[in-house]
N, C-alpha and C positions, 0 to 999 in steps of 0.2 A: 504494500500500500504506500502510495507516495507520501512524503513528509508534508505536514501542514505547518505553516509558519504562523507564529503568534496565535495559535488556537487556544482559546481560553475555556473551552468546554461549554460555552453558552449556546452554540448553534448545533444543528442536527447534521448527521451523515445520511447520504443516500447511496445505497449499495447497488452495484450492477447497473447503473444508469448509463445511458449513452448520451453523447453530447452532439446535438444537431447544430452545426455551425451556421447553416443557412437561416435557421429560425431563431437565432439567439439575439436577445436584446439585453441580457444581464451582464453588465460590465464587471461584476464582482465574482463571476464564476471561475473556479480553478479546476483543471482536469489534468490527468496524466497523459503521456504520449499514446498509450493504448486506447483503442476505440471503446473497449469495454473495461471500465475501471471504476474503482471507488472514487466518487466525486464529492467534493465539499462545496455545498451551495449555501452560502449565507443568505439571509433574507434580502431580497432585491431592494436597491435604493433607487429613488427617482433620479434619472439621468438629466443632465443639463440639456435643455431643448436646443436642437440644432447642432449638437456637438458631434464631431467625427472622430473615429479612432481606427487603428490598424490592428487586426488580429492575425498574426502570422503574416501572410503575404496578401491577404484580402482586405480591402478597405470597406468598412461598414459606415453607413450614414443613417442617422436617425431621421425619421420623418418629422417634419415640422408640424407641431400640433397647435391648434388655435389656443390663444391665451386671452385672458380678460384684459390684459394691457393693450391688446389690439383695438379695443373699443375706444371711441372718442371720449375725451374727458367729460363731455356733457352727459354721456350715458352712465359713466361711472358715478358721477355726481348724483344722478337720479337714483341709482342703486343705494348710494350712501344715505340719501335723504330718507330712505324707507327702512333704515336699520332701527330695530325696536328700542334700543337703549344705549346708555353710555358705555357699558361694558363691551358691547358688540363694536361700537365705534373705536374704542381703544384697541381692540384686537386687530381691526383693520388697519389702524395707524401703525401697528408694529410690522406690517408686511413690507413696506418700502417707504422711502422718503417721498416718493411721488404720491402715494396714497395719503401719507400724513399731510402733505401740503394741500391736497385736494380737500381733505376733511376740514382743514382750517379755513378754507374759503367759504364754508357753509355757515351761515348764521344760525344760532341756536334755535331761533323761532321757526326756521325753515324745516326743521325735522318733523314738525307736527302739521305740515301743510297738506298731507294726503290722508285719506280715510284709512289706508292700510296701516299707516303708522299709529293712528289713534286706536284702531282695533287691537294692534299688538301691545300698545301701552296699557290698554284696559285689561288685557289678559295676563299681564305679569305684574309683579309687585314693583312699586316705584323705587328706583335706585336711591332717591333722596331719603326715603324713609328707612331703607334697610341698611344703609351704610352710615356709621356714626360720624359725626363731625367733631373737629378739634377746636372749634371756635364757639363762643357763647351765642353768636348770632346765626349759627347754622352753616357758615361758610368756611372754606379751607384757606390756609395761608401757604404761600410758596415763596422761596427765596432762592435766587440764582446769583452766584457771585463769581467774579474773576473769569477764568476760562470756561466755566460752565454756563456763563451768560451768553447764549447764542440764539439765533432765530429758530433752529431746529428744536432746542429744548423748550423754548417758549411755545412753539406749536404743539409739542407733546403735552405741556402743562395745560394748554387750552383744551385739547381733546380729552385728556385724562380726567380733569376735574369736572367736566360737564356732567358726568354721571355720578358724581360723588357730592352732590349738593351745591356745586358751583364754587367758583373762586371768589373769595371775598377780599383777600389782601395779597398783593404782589410786591415783592422787594427785589430790585435788580441792582446789583453792585457790579458794574462792568469794568472793563479795562480798555486800553487803547489799542488792542489787537485788531487785526483786520477781520477776524471772524466774530466780532462782537455783535450785539443786538442792533438791528436796524429798524426802519419803519415797518418793514414787512413782518417782523416778529411781533411788534406791538399791535399791528393790524390783526394778526392771528388771535391775540388775546382779546381784542375788542370784539371780534365776531363770535368767538366761542365763549366768552365770559361776560355776559351783560350784567351779571350780579356783582361785578367788581365794585368795591366800596373804597378801597385804599390802594394807591399806587405810588411807589417810591422809585425814582430813577436817579442813580448816582453814577457819575462818570460814564455817561453814555453819549459819546460825541456824534454817533451816526444816527441818532434818533432826532428827528426834527418836527416841524409843524404837521407834516402829513401823518405821522404816527399818532401825535397827540390829537389831531382832528378825528381820526378813526375812534380813539378812545372816547372822545366827547360825543361822537355820533351814536355809539352803541351802548356806552356805559352811563346811563342817565342816573344811576344810583350813587355815583362817585361822591364821596364825602371828604376824602383826604388826598391831597396831591403834594408830593415832595419832589422837587426838581433841583438837583445838585450837580454842578459841572456838566450841564447840557448846553454846549455852545451853539447847537443848531436850532434850538427852540427859540422862537421869537414871539412878538406880540400876537401874531396871527394864531399860533397854537393856544395861547392863553385866552384869547378872545373866544375861540371855539369852545373851550372848557366853560367859560362864563355863560355862553349862550345855550349850552345844552346840559349843564350840570347844576341845576338850581339848588341842589341839596349840599353843595360844597360848604364844609364847616371849617376845614383846616387847610391852609396853603403855606408851603415853605419853598422859597426860591433862594438858591445860593450859587453865586458865580455863574450866572447865565447872562452873558454880555449883550444878547440881543433883546432881552426883555426890558421894557421901559414903562413910561407913564401910561401909554395907551392900553396896554394889557391890564394894568392895575385899575384903571378907570372903568374898564368893562367888568372886572370882578366886583368892584364897589357897586356898580349899577345893577348887575344881574344876579348877584349871589347874596340875597338878603340874610341867609343863615350863617354867614361867615363869622366864626367866633375867635379863631386864632390865625395869626399871620406872622411869618418870619421872612425878612428880606435881608440878604447878606451879600455884600460885594457885587452889586449890580450897578455898573457905572452910569447907565442911562435912566435909572430911577431917580426922580427928583421930587420937588415940592408938589407938583401937580398930581403925581401918582399917589404919593403918601397922603396928602390932604384929602383926596377924593375918598379914601377908605374911611375917613372919620366924619366927613361933612355930610354924608348921606343920612337922611332922616331915619332910615331903617337900620342903621348900623348897630350891631350887637357885639362888636369886637370886645373881647375880654382879655386876650393874651396877645401882646405885641412885642416883636423883637426887630429892631432896626440896627444894622451894623454895616459900617463902611460905605455909607451912601452919601451922595452929593446933595444933601438937603441943608436948608438954612434955618434961621430962627422962625420963619413962617410956619414950617411943618410942626415945630414944637408948640407954637401958639395955637394951631388948629387942634392938636392933641389935648392941650390944656383946656380949650373951650368945649370941644365936642366929644372927648373921650369919656363920656359919662358911664359907660359900661366896662371900662378897662379896669381889671383887677391886678394884672401882672404886666409890668413894662420893663423892657430891657433896651438900653441905648448904649451902643459901643462904637468907638472910632468915628464919631461925627465931628470931623475936623472943621467944618464950616459953621457950626453952631456956636454962638458966643454966649457970654453971660446973660445977655438980654433974653435970648431964647428960653433958657432954663428959668429965668426969673418970671417971664410972662406965663410959662407953662404952670408954674406954681401958683401965681396970683390969679389965674383965670378961674379958679374955683370949680373946674369941671371934673377933676379927678377925685371925686369924693369917695368912690368905691375902690380906689387903688389900695392894694394890700401889700404888694411886693414891688420894689423899685431897685433895679440894678444898673449902675452906670460905670462904664469902663473907658478909660483913655479919651475923655472928652475935655478939651481945654476950657470949655465954657462953664465947667463946674467950679464955682468959687464959694467963698464964705457967704456972699450975698445970695447966690442962687440956691444953695441948699437950705438956707434959712427960709427962703420964700417957698420952697417945695414942702418944707415941714409944716408951714402954716396952711398951705392950700390942700394938702392931702391929709385930711383929718383922721382917716382910718388906716393910715400907713403903719404896718406892723413889722415889715422886714426891709432893711436898707443895706445895700452893698455898694461900696465905692472902691474901684480898682484903678490904680495908676492915675489918680486925680491929684496932680501935683500942686494945685493951687488951693487946696483945702487945708486950713490951719486950725489951731486950737480954738480961736474965736468963733469960726464957723461951726465947729463941732459942738461947742457949748450952746450957741444960738439955736442950732438944729434940735438939740436935746430939749430945750425949753419950749420950742414950738410944736414938736411932734409928740403929742401927749400919749398916743396909742402905741408908740414904737416898742417892740419886744425884742427884736434881734438886730444887731448891727455888726457888719463885717467891713473892716478896713484892710485893704491890701495894697502895699507899695504907695501909701500916702505919707510921704516922707516929711511933710511939714507938721504932722501931728506929733506931739511930744507927751511926756508923762503928765504934764499939767493939763493938757486937753482931755486925756483919758479920765483923770480924777474929776475934772469939772463935768464931764459928760455923765459919769456914774452918779454924781451928786445931784443931778437935775432931772432924772427920768426914772421910770420903773422898768428898766431893761431886765430881760430874762436871760439873754445870751449875748456875749461879746466875743468877737474873733478878730485878732490882729495878726496879720501875716506880712512879713518882710517890711515892717515900718521902721526904716532906718533912723528916723528922727527921735526915737525914744532913747534916752540916756539914763543910765543907772545912777541917779542922784537922790540924795536924801531930802525929804520934804521937811522944811523947817516950820512952815505955818501949820496951825492945827487943822486936822481934816474935818470935812463936813460929816453929816450924818451918814451912816453906812447904807449901802444899797442892798436891802434885804431881799429884793426881788430877784437878784442875779443868781441863777442856778448853774449856768454853764460859762466857763472861761477858757478860751483857746488862744494861746499866744505862741505862734510858730515862727521860728527862724527870725527872730528879732534879736540880733546880737547885743544890743544895748540894754536889754532887759536882764537885770541881775538881782542880787540880794536885796538892795535897797528898794527896788520896784516891787519885789515880792512882799516886802514888809508893808508897803502901802496897800497892796491887794489884800493882805491878811486883815487889815483893819477895816477896809471898805466892803469886803464881800464875805460875810460870816455864814451864808447859807449855801455855799457852793456844793454841788453834787457831781459835777463833771469838770475835770481839770485836764487840759491838754497843754503841756509845756514842751512839746517836741522841738528839738533843734536848738534849745537854749543851753549852749555849752558853758555859759558863764555862771549859772546858778550852782550853789553848793548846798551841803547839808544844813549849814547854819541859816541859809536863806529860806529853804523849803520847810523846815520844821515848824516855824511859827504859822505858816499857812495851814499845815496839816492840823495843828492844834486849834486853829480858829474856826474850822469848818464844823459847825454844830450839828447839822442835819445828817452827816455821814456821807463820805464820798462813795459814789457808785462806779464811776469810770475814771481812771487815771492813766494818762499817756505821758511817759517821761522819756521817750525814745530820743536818743542823741544827746542826752544830758551826761556828758562824759565824766563829770566830777562827783557825781552822786555815789554813795557807798551803801553798805549793808545797813548802816544806822538809819537811813531814811526809810528803807523797806521795813525794818523792824518797827519803827514808829508808825508807819502807815498801816501795817497789819494789826498792830496793837490797838490803834485808835479807831480804825474803820474796817476791821476784819469782819464785822457783823453785817456790813452793807456792801462791801466791795464786790463787784461782779466782773470787772474788766481791768487788767493791769498790763501795760506795755512798757518793758524795760529794754527794748531793742537798742543795742549799741552802748549800753551803760557798762563799760568794760571793767569797772571796779566792783560790780555786783558778783557775789560768789555763792557757794552752796549754803552759806548761813542765811541768805535771804530766802532761799527755797524752804529751809527748815522753819523760818518764821511764818511763811505763807502756809505751810502744812499745819502748823500749830494753831493759827488764829483765823484763817479765812474759812468761812462757812458756805458762802454763796458764790465764790469765785468760779466763773465759767470759762473765761478766756485769759490765758497767760502767755506772754511772749517774752522770753529771756534770750532771744537771739543775740549772738556775738557778745555774750557775757562770759565771765570766768566760771562757767558751770562744769561740773564733772559728774561722774557716775554716782557719787555720794549724794549730790543734790537730787538726782532723779530718784534715787532710792528713798530719800526723805519724803518726796511728794507721793510716792506710791504707798507709803505706810500711813498716810493721813486718811483715816476712815471717814471723816466727815466731809472730805473734799470730793466734789463731783465735777472735775474739769471736763469740758467738752472740746475745747480747742487749745492745743499746746504747741509751742514753737521753740525748738532748740537750734535753729538754723545758725550755722557758723560756729557752733560750740565744739571745738576740737577735743575738749576733755571728755565728751560723751562718747563711749566706745561700745564694743560688743557686750561688755559686762552689764550694760543697762537693759539688755534684752528681756530678762524676766520682769524687771520693773515696768518697762513699757507695755508688756503683756498685761500686767495687773492694771495699769492705768487705762488700758484699752477697753476695760469693762464699761467705762462711761464716756470715753473719748469718741468724738465724731470727726476730729481733725488733728493731724499730727504733721509737724514740719521738721524734717531732719536734713534739709538741704545743707550741703557743704559740711556735713559732719564726717570728716575724712577718716575718723577712727572707726566708723561703722562699715562693715564689709557688706558686699552684695548678698552673701549667704544669709546674714542676719536679716537683711531686708526681705529676702524670699520667705524666711520663716515668719516674719511679721505679717506679710501679705496673706500667708496661709492661715495663720491663727486669728488675725484681726480683720477678717474679710467683711465684717459689718461696718467698718469705718465708712463714714460718708465722705471724708476728705483726707487724703494722705499725701503729703509732699515728702518724697523719699530721695536719698542720695543716689546719683546715677554714675558711679565710677565705671560700671559696665552695664549700660542701658539695655543692650540687646539681651543679655542674660536675664535681667529683671523682667523685661517685657515678655519674653518667652515663658517665664515662670508664671506670670500673671495671666497671659492668654491661654495657657494650658488649663487653667481653672475656669476662666470666665469668658474666653474669647470666641466661643463657638457661635454665638449669636450676635456678633459685633460687626458693624460696618462704619465707614467714615463719612462724615458730612461736615459742611462748613457751618459754623455757628457765630455770626458776627456779634450778636448781643453778648455772648459769653466772652468773646475776645475783647470787647470794650470793657467788660467788667474786670478782666484780668490784664488790661493793657500794659500795666507797669511791669508785667512779667514776660512780655514778649509775645510772639505769634502763638496761636492756639489751634489745635485740631480737636475734634470731638469723636469719640467712639461711643456708640449707643446701641442698646439692644434693638432688635428688629423682629417684629412679629410676635411679641410677647404682650400679655395683658397689661403689665406694668414694666417700666424701664428697669432693667436689671443692672446694667453697668454703664457708667459714663466716665470716659477717661479724657483728661485735658492735658495737652502737652505738645511740644514740637518734636517729639521723639518718633522715629520710625524704626522698624525692626533691623534695618541695615544701617542705621546711623552710627557714626563713630563717637567714641567718648569725648573727643575734642569738640565736636559740634554740639552735642547735647549737654547742657548744664544741669537741667532739672526736669523732672517729670511729675505731673500732678495727676492723681487718680481720684476720680469722684465716684463713690459707690452710692447708688440709691437702693435702699433695702426693699426687696419685693415682699410686701405685706399682704399677699393674696390670701 
């Protein structure tokens, strides 16, 4: 019997068969030289139409068979229109690119145009009712990013979601590649997804007015539109949206150089439900466009952001007079607006509902203008000033006296504000939260004059990266703020134990959250006093970078803290003894713990980490060079219920293989821009998530691939979501 190559035992043998060469069409048959022999005949496969082959010395040609592709496109379209449901259309879309494109040319309403379709739809269950939706409003959300943002994928989304309740939200984060999304792709979505309510286009240079016109013509339910870096979209596209989408409530335009006043005027006139608008870096948007948004009698705008626009004092005056519904106002980089514009906006008395005001890098913000805004905005509760170099102590005190409802104040890079201004402000208002960031005008000087009455309303104090804030300044805060519950002094490398101890002793209510990261001169004495005085209320403690903190501090925490949930001792002088002390604390129920950069923590801490893992949902062991990958593998196996684990990656491939061997069978990769923004400070992120399960089983965040080298990969984050089925 002739030898069979690669036979796996799955197919059948036929004994004593003869091979008729004239009547053969099976390209897969194997036979011996003898005319009567044992022949192996695998199941026949469909041959390529029109293919020719040579068997021996004789040439065989297959007969051309009729194909559905020989029909005109009009006939194929009529067939597609009579398909009973979305699943059938999705199956047809998978046949070829041609069929996919033909399906996208059919509007959703055209599928019900014949009686045949209606009869079929009545005879089967509706797809919308049988397939669950992932959105509260019953519609699906899709996101295409980078190289995945193409016309073909958009066409597939349009066809695939039509049978699953319809597409409600679409986010496209494109690139400058030649294969990116064009007007054709957006037209496919428009025809197939009339239920679209939210559309976001970022960095889509090849989409212009034609694509936006198709969206406007078909998607009348559109409520949110976000255009960012779309250089081909002009006023014509925005006018089309205004004329056809009366339900538009949110509009965001950023870096669209062809959009100007005409488009905004159409929006103001034809979109009476518009509640939120953001316009950033659009050079042709001026006073006419901005003022039209507010001067309309039906204007209900409540959230407004204007950044980098060529507007003048006139626009701010219009906002001051007609912004009667505005609750949140953000103004940034308005270089042509002077002090007069801000003064008029405040004194116009139209911003009575304004609750939050944020101003960044506006030269017109002075002492006079902020005092006027304080008087004119009687319900203002949150104020943020960034890079306002003309605001001084006098203006700050005047603003405090006029803004009687203010609860939160944030000053960032306001370098004319000094210690005197802060004291005066706290003495003249019922502030609840004060944040100072990079205010270089603050100097650590002792106050000789007697202090005013304390600010008992202040609960939260954050002073970040203000190098002039030291021991003397802390003494002032201690006397003025006796009811603090949240203290953030991160980056104040000048403060010492002597300066911080009076503050800890003055806080009568009990501190709940304390951030001392980057305070290089603090020692175990501060931690000992903190835990002794506030161990019964403390829930969050960050000592990252306090390199003089040792195991003694962890022992104090273990002895005194009852409600502590989040502890960060990264880059401190911590060793295995400190980890052991934490693990022996029976009353401690830590949920998040970070030892990042603690070289003294080694493999000896493995049993202590296992014990802590009974309550932990997060562990950070990044750059703990004394912990081996074998220990990491053991921790992964034993502490699989952790929700978040940041682990050292000296050999990332070994670790990933160990992890995937346990959890990786149901994993696939996809992009998650929202998560990347959340963890932006840590670098690029990819997500691995469960697929086809009732609940997500595993989510892994990181820039690690199985074939990545240790030099490229610095850290890997694994996020476990427990399956509580």
